C-alpha positions in Angstrom: -121.2 -106.4 74.6 -121.1 -106.6 70.9 -117.7 -106.8 69.2 -117.0 -103.5 67.4 -115.2 -105.5 64.8 -118.4 -107.4 64.0 -119.9 -106.5 60.7 -122.8 -104.2 61.0 -121.9 -102.6 64.4 -120.7 -99.4 63.0 -123.9 -99.1 61.0 -126.3 -98.8 64.0 -127.8 -95.3 64.4 -126.5 -94.6 68.0 -127.1 -90.9 68.0 -130.8 -91.4 67.2 -131.4 -92.9 70.7 -130.2 -89.9 72.7 -133.4 -87.8 72.4 -135.8 -90.5 73.7 -133.6 -91.4 76.6 -133.4 -87.8 77.8 -137.1 -87.3 77.5 -137.7 -90.5 79.6 -135.3 -89.4 82.3 -137.1 -86.0 82.6 -140.5 -87.7 83.0 -139.3 -90.0 85.7 -137.8 -87.0 87.6 -141.1 -85.1 87.5 -143.4 -88.0 88.2 -142.9 -88.4 92.1 -143.5 -84.8 92.7 -146.9 -84.8 91.1 -147.8 -88.0 92.8 -146.9 -87.1 96.4 -147.6 -83.4 96.3 -144.2 -82.7 97.8 -142.3 -79.7 96.7 -139.9 -80.7 94.1 -136.3 -80.0 94.7 -136.1 -78.1 91.4 -139.0 -76.4 89.8 -138.8 -76.0 86.1 -140.6 -72.9 85.0 -141.9 -72.3 81.5 -138.5 -70.9 80.4 -136.7 -73.9 81.8 -139.1 -76.2 80.0 -138.7 -74.2 76.9 -134.9 -74.5 77.2 -135.2 -78.3 77.8 -137.3 -78.6 74.7 -134.9 -76.5 72.8 -132.0 -78.7 74.0 -133.9 -81.8 73.0 -134.6 -80.5 69.6 -131.0 -79.3 69.2 -129.7 -82.7 70.3 -132.0 -84.4 67.9 -130.9 -82.2 65.0 -127.3 -82.5 66.1 -127.3 -86.3 66.0 -129.4 -86.7 62.8 -127.5 -87.5 59.6 -127.8 -84.7 57.1 -128.9 -86.0 53.7 -126.4 -85.4 50.8 -127.5 -82.6 48.6 -129.0 -83.7 45.3 -126.8 -83.0 42.4 -127.7 -79.9 40.4 -129.5 -80.8 37.2 -127.3 -80.7 34.1 -128.7 -78.5 31.5 -129.1 -80.3 28.2 -127.2 -78.9 25.3 -129.6 -77.3 22.8 -130.1 -79.4 19.7 -128.2 -78.0 16.8 -130.1 -76.0 14.2 -130.7 -78.1 11.2 -128.4 -77.2 8.3 -129.5 -76.7 4.8 -130.2 -79.9 2.9 -127.2 -81.0 0.8 -127.4 -80.2 -2.9 -127.6 -83.4 -4.8 -124.7 -84.2 -7.1 -125.6 -83.8 -10.7 -125.7 -86.9 -12.7 -122.5 -87.2 -14.8 -122.9 -86.5 -18.5 -121.9 -89.5 -20.5 -118.7 -88.8 -22.5 -118.8 -91.8 -24.8 -115.9 -94.0 -25.5 -112.6 -92.1 -24.9 -110.5 -91.5 -28.0 -107.6 -93.9 -28.2 -104.3 -92.4 -27.2 -102.1 -91.7 -30.3 -99.4 -94.2 -30.8 -96.0 -92.7 -29.9 -94.0 -91.7 -32.8 -90.9 -93.9 -33.2 -87.7 -92.4 -32.0 -85.6 -91.3 -35.0 -82.7 -93.6 -35.6 -79.5 -91.9 -34.4 -77.3 -90.6 -37.2 -74.1 -92.6 -37.4 -71.1 -90.7 -36.1 -69.0 -89.6 -39.0 -65.8 -91.5 -39.3 -63.0 -89.2 -38.2 -60.8 -88.0 -41.1 -57.2 -89.0 -40.7 -55.1 -86.1 -39.6 -53.0 -84.7 -42.3 -49.7 -86.5 -42.4 -50.9 -89.3 -40.1 -48.6 -92.2 -40.4 -45.9 -90.2 -42.2 -42.4 -91.1 -41.0 -40.4 -88.9 -43.3 -40.9 -86.4 -46.2 -38.2 -84.7 -48.1 -39.0 -81.8 -50.4 -36.0 -79.6 -50.0 -32.3 -80.5 -49.7 -32.1 -79.7 -46.0 -34.9 -82.3 -45.3 -32.6 -85.2 -46.1 -30.2 -86.9 -43.8 -27.4 -86.9 -46.2 -26.5 -85.2 -49.5 -23.8 -87.1 -51.4 -23.0 -85.0 -54.4 -20.5 -82.6 -55.8 -20.9 -79.0 -54.6 -23.8 -77.3 -56.5 -24.9 -80.6 -58.2 -28.2 -80.6 -56.4 -30.3 -77.4 -56.5 -33.9 -76.3 -55.8 -35.6 -75.1 -58.9 -39.1 -74.4 -60.3 -41.1 -77.5 -61.5 -40.2 -78.0 -65.2 -43.7 -79.1 -65.9 -45.1 -75.9 -64.4 -47.4 -75.3 -61.5 -45.1 -73.1 -59.4 -43.8 -75.8 -57.0 -40.1 -76.2 -56.2 -38.4 -79.5 -57.1 -34.8 -80.8 -56.9 -32.6 -80.7 -60.0 -29.6 -83.0 -60.2 -26.9 -82.2 -62.7 -24.0 -84.7 -62.6 -20.8 -84.4 -64.6 -18.6 -87.3 -65.6 -16.0 -85.9 -63.1 -18.3 -86.2 -60.1 -16.6 -89.2 -58.7 -14.5 -90.2 -55.7 -13.3 -88.4 -53.6 -16.0 -85.8 -54.5 -18.6 -88.5 -54.4 -18.4 -92.0 -52.7 -17.6 -94.1 -55.8 -15.7 -94.0 -59.0 -18.9 -93.7 -61.0 -20.6 -90.3 -61.3 -23.4 -89.6 -58.9 -25.6 -87.2 -56.9 -28.0 -88.6 -54.3 -30.1 -87.7 -51.3 -30.7 -90.2 -48.5 -33.6 -90.5 -46.0 -33.0 -91.3 -42.4 -32.3 -94.9 -41.6 -35.8 -95.7 -40.2 -36.7 -99.0 -41.8 -36.1 -101.9 -39.5 -36.0 -105.6 -40.3 -39.5 -107.2 -40.4 -41.3 -103.9 -40.9 -44.0 -103.2 -43.5 -43.9 -99.7 -44.9 -44.8 -97.5 -47.8 -42.6 -95.0 -49.7 -43.0 -92.8 -52.7 -40.9 -90.7 -55.1 -41.1 -89.2 -58.5 -38.7 -88.2 -61.3 -38.8 -86.2 -64.5 -36.5 -86.8 -67.4 -36.3 -83.6 -69.5 -36.4 -83.5 -73.3 -32.6 -83.2 -73.5 -32.1 -86.4 -71.5 -30.3 -89.1 -73.6 -32.7 -91.1 -75.7 -30.7 -94.2 -75.1 -28.3 -95.1 -72.3 -25.6 -97.6 -73.3 -25.0 -98.8 -69.8 -27.3 -98.0 -66.8 -28.4 -94.8 -65.0 -30.2 -95.3 -61.6 -32.9 -92.9 -60.4 -34.3 -94.6 -57.3 -33.3 -97.5 -55.0 -33.9 -98.9 -51.6 -34.2 -100.0 -49.0 -30.4 -100.0 -48.6 -27.9 -99.8 -45.8 -24.9 -101.4 -44.2 -22.8 -103.3 -45.0 -23.3 -101.7 -48.5 -22.2 -104.9 -50.1 -22.9 -104.2 -53.8 -26.1 -103.4 -55.5 -29.3 -103.2 -53.3 -32.0 -105.8 -53.7 -33.9 -103.7 -56.2 -33.6 -100.3 -58.0 -35.3 -98.3 -60.9 -32.9 -97.4 -63.7 -32.8 -96.2 -67.3 -31.2 -98.9 -69.5 -31.1 -98.5 -73.3 -34.4 -96.8 -74.1 -36.4 -98.4 -71.3 -37.3 -97.7 -67.7 -36.6 -100.9 -65.6 -37.3 -102.2 -62.1 -34.3 -104.5 -61.7 -33.1 -106.9 -59.0 -29.6 -107.8 -58.0 -27.4 -110.9 -58.3 -29.6 -112.8 -55.8 -32.1 -113.1 -58.6 -29.7 -113.2 -61.6 -30.2 -109.6 -62.4 -33.7 -110.2 -63.7 -36.1 -107.4 -64.7 -39.6 -108.0 -63.3 -41.0 -104.7 -64.8 -40.0 -102.4 -67.7 -41.7 -99.8 -70.0 -40.5 -97.6 -72.8 -38.5 -94.5 -71.8 -40.8 -91.7 -70.6 -39.6 -88.1 -71.1 -41.0 -84.6 -70.4 -43.5 -86.1 -67.8 -43.4 -86.9 -64.1 -43.2 -90.6 -63.3 -44.6 -91.2 -59.8 -43.7 -94.5 -58.1 -45.4 -95.8 -54.9 -44.0 -98.9 -53.2 -45.6 -101.1 -50.5 -43.0 -103.4 -49.0 -42.1 -105.8 -46.2 -38.4 -105.5 -45.3 -36.9 -108.9 -44.7 -35.4 -112.1 -46.1 -39.1 -113.2 -46.3 -40.2 -109.9 -47.7 -42.4 -108.8 -50.6 -43.1 -105.9 -52.9 -46.1 -104.2 -54.5 -45.7 -101.2 -56.7 -47.8 -98.5 -58.5 -46.5 -96.3 -61.4 -48.6 -93.2 -62.1 -51.5 -94.7 -60.2 -51.5 -98.1 -62.0 -50.5 -101.2 -60.1 -47.6 -103.0 -61.6 -47.9 -106.7 -62.6 -44.4 -108.1 -62.2 -43.2 -110.5 -64.9 -45.7 -109.5 -67.5 -44.7 -110.6 -71.1 -41.7 -108.9 -72.5 -39.8 -108.7 -69.2 -36.5 -110.5 -68.4 -37.6 -113.6 -66.4 -34.8 -116.2 -66.3 -36.4 -117.9 -63.3 -39.8 -118.1 -65.2 -41.8 -116.7 -62.3 -45.5 -116.3 -62.7 -47.0 -112.8 -63.3 -48.0 -111.3 -60.0 -48.8 -108.0 -58.3 -47.4 -109.2 -55.0 -43.8 -110.2 -55.6 -42.3 -112.4 -52.8 -38.6 -111.8 -52.5 -35.7 -111.1 -50.2 -35.8 -107.4 -49.7 -33.0 -107.8 -47.1 -30.0 -109.8 -48.2 -26.2 -109.7 -47.7 -26.0 -106.3 -49.4 -28.1 -104.5 -46.7 -28.6 -106.7 -43.7 -26.4 -104.8 -41.3 -29.1 -102.7 -39.6 -31.8 -100.2 -40.3 -32.1 -99.1 -43.9 -32.9 -95.9 -45.8 -34.3 -95.0 -49.3 -32.5 -93.0 -52.0 -33.4 -90.7 -54.9 -30.4 -90.1 -57.2 -28.8 -89.7 -60.5 -26.1 -92.4 -60.6 -24.6 -93.8 -63.7 -21.8 -95.8 -65.3 -18.8 -93.6 -65.9 -17.6 -92.3 -69.2 -21.0 -92.4 -71.0 -21.9 -88.6 -71.0 -20.2 -85.4 -70.0 -23.2 -84.1 -68.1 -26.8 -85.4 -67.5 -29.6 -83.5 -65.8 -32.9 -84.8 -64.3 -35.4 -83.7 -61.7 -36.6 -85.3 -58.5 -39.8 -84.6 -56.7 -40.6 -85.1 -53.0 -39.8 -88.5 -51.4 -41.9 -89.8 -48.5 -41.9 -92.9 -46.1 -44.9 -93.8 -44.0 -47.1 -96.5 -42.6 -49.9 -96.2 -45.1 -50.5 -95.3 -48.7 -52.4 -92.2 -47.8 -49.5 -90.9 -45.8 -47.0 -91.0 -48.7 -49.3 -89.8 -51.5 
């Protein structure tokens, strides 16, 4: 018996043999009867035969493999209708060489920022225009007053009228004086500017036999004698004089000026190694020009090196002074005028 596991067994068409086998069996059953003439045990009439045929046909159909239905034909998609022919692109019109792009205009140079103007009073350390502005008033009662400018213009100035009796204890010394002092704001080693102006009226003495001082400083403790320099009237001249440290020399002098304001601007370093520059009515002074008193025979200069701090004023910060201070017993009464006095860190601040 074949092995069912053998390849090809399952592929034999077994059901197709059933029909012929049944037909052979039927013929064998009928054959003896016809041959011997004996009555068969079972007679098959026409209906039976028909049924047998029917069963044979049915069995044949039942065991025949039905063919797989053919796949339904797939309808082909209709071909798309042809679209309109594309419009040909027009040939570009030649434009010629393009115009060169204009060169960019150069950016305008930025305007320089204006230099800021100094604020009014920048660098100003002190300014005295009225009596109350000053730190100290050393004068007899009523000797210093605020009056109209004798040269006109409507401004107020300070008038100093000093009698021969305006001495100690009314004033600090035995010589007549009236003076106004700035604050003590000048320290050793400092460089500073200061200004003042005075007016000698027409009735001021035409000659002073001794000395009459109108400005001095810096000055301060220990107040040991005359300060390093001062401006005075002596004889019929105005003088810028130094003290005994320099043998009372006179580095600058001019003829007496009356009925006109004399404005003095000083640039100075305060110290034993100090120096002085000075302008009178806007003109820079040349110290030790011909005609001055020059016992040390110093060369003319606009920058005078000198000790602006010595044993007379080396006790601390110094101040500046406007005044009318004279040798006693020369005149009963003398009047003069003083304008504003200023101290600052620049020339612009004091002018």
